[in-house]
N, C-alpha and C positions, 0 to 999 in steps of 0.2 A: 416578522419575516424570519423564516428558518433558513439556514444556509442552503437547504435543498432547493429552495426557490431562487436563490441569488448566486450560487456558485455554479459555474458551467465549465465543462471540460470539452474542448474541441481540438482534435488532433491537428487541425490546420491553423490554430491560433496559439501563439507563444509556446510552441513545441508541445502542446497537449497539457500544459500546466493548468491547474485550476484558476479560472479567471472570475472576476466579479461581473455578474450580469452580462456576460458576453463582451465586456469591454476588454481592452488590452492591458488591464491592470490585474496582476496576479495576486493571489492570496499571499504568496511569499513576499511580493513587493510591500504590501501593507504591513506584514509582520516585521520585515526588516526596518521599515520606517519607525514602527513602534519600538522595536528593540534598540534602535539608535538614539532613542530619546524624544522623538517627535510626539507631540500630543495628538489625540484624535482630531482636535480642532485644526491643528496645523496641517494635518494630512487633508482634511476636508477643504481647507483654504487653498492648498496646492492642486487639488484634484476636484473641481466643483461638480463633476459628474457623480462623485461618491456621496453616500449618506451615512449617518451614524449606524443605521441598520446594516449597511455593507460592511462596516468595520466589525460589528458584532457577528455578522455571518462569517467573516474570516476567522475570528477567534473560535466560534462554534465549530466550524468545519475542521480546524486544526485540532481542537480538543477531541472531537469525535474520531478523527483519523488516528490520533495518538492512542486513544483508548482501544480502538480496534487492533492497532499494532501490538500493544501490550497484551491484549487478550490472545492474539495469535502466538505471541512469544511464550506466554504462560502455557498454552496448550502444547506447544512444541516441547517445552521443558518437562511438562508432565509426561508426555509420550516417551521422551528420552529417559526420564527417571523410571518409568514403568518398565521400559526395555531393560534397564540395568538391573532392576529387581527381578525380572522374569526373563532372562535371556533365552533364546531358542534352545530347545532340547536337542540332543543328538538325533540326527536324522531329519530335523526340520531345516528348511532352507539350504540344504546341501546340494551340491552338483550331482548329477547322475553318476552311477558307479563307473561308467566308461564313457568316453567321448565318442560321438559318432564320427566315423571316418568314411572315406570314399568307398571302402569295401563293405561297409555295413549295410544291412538290409534296408534301413530307412533311406539310404542314398541310392539304392539300385533302381534301375528302370523297371517299370511294371511289365 
């Protein structure tokens, strides 16, 4: 089971948080249980609707989401670094020479 088959996001369920197979158990719930020291078997004992594949799907989903977040962050850092190395030249991205006002041609009635 890949997480794409087991993790669902429904805006009407648990505030749109990623849930396991449409259940009201979120990925974050499972991660918090694991982080607090519960074993996978203890989680499965407490939530009989869950399977070992569901727990693996939570971990896979989270790893993929973190990888994507880091990739986006790296792209943004590269963009900023490139901008610092090559700032806009004079005349690029500057405001027009004068602001348009009510008396200007662009604002007058046809």
